[in-house]
C-alpha positions in Angstrom: 70.7 162.5 133.3 73.6 163.6 131.1 73.2 163.7 127.2 76.4 163.4 125.1 76.9 163.2 121.4 78.5 160.2 119.7 81.9 161.8 119.1 82.1 162.9 122.8 81.1 159.4 123.9 83.9 157.8 121.8 86.4 160.3 123.1 85.4 160.1 126.8 84.1 156.5 127.0 86.1 155.6 130.1 84.9 158.7 132.0 81.3 158.0 131.0 81.5 154.4 132.1 82.9 155.5 135.5 80.0 158.0 135.8 77.5 155.2 135.0 79.1 152.9 137.6 78.7 155.7 140.1 74.9 155.6 139.4 74.5 158.3 136.8 72.5 157.6 133.6 74.1 158.8 130.4 72.2 159.1 127.1 74.2 158.9 123.9 72.8 160.9 120.9 73.6 161.1 117.2 72.8 164.4 115.5 70.9 165.4 118.6 68.6 162.3 118.5 68.9 160.1 121.6 69.9 156.6 120.7 71.1 154.6 123.7 71.4 154.9 127.4 74.5 153.9 129.4 73.6 152.7 132.9 75.1 150.5 135.6 74.3 146.8 135.5 73.2 145.5 138.8 75.0 142.3 139.9 72.9 139.1 139.7 72.6 136.9 142.8 74.4 133.7 141.8 74.0 131.0 144.4 76.3 128.0 144.4 75.0 125.0 142.6 77.0 122.3 144.4 74.8 119.5 145.5 71.7 120.5 143.5 71.2 116.9 142.4 72.0 115.3 145.7 69.9 112.1 146.3 68.6 112.0 142.8 71.0 109.3 141.4 72.8 106.2 142.4 76.3 104.9 141.6 76.4 101.1 141.0 78.6 99.1 143.4 80.6 97.7 140.4 81.2 101.2 138.9 85.0 100.9 139.0 84.9 97.6 137.0 82.0 98.4 134.6 82.9 97.7 131.0 86.3 96.1 131.8 85.7 93.2 129.4 84.6 95.5 126.5 87.5 97.9 127.0 90.0 94.9 127.1 88.5 93.7 123.8 88.9 97.1 122.2 92.6 97.2 123.1 93.3 93.5 122.3 91.3 93.5 119.1 89.1 90.6 120.0 85.3 90.4 120.2 
């Protein structure tokens, strides 16, 4: 584990991030007091969500014509 002060961390941030990605743990200190640790984030397993509601809903057979009358009334200004 490497300990660097705040000024060095600001100056060499890119190098420190590369070291963290390679698995090294870096502690950043201010006035000699450790404040934070820079470590690599492990990738989360994100599974595809396509089809997760399959079979839980139904589409009415008149879906394409639902609300035609109301929509026509809105455009024509009649009720």
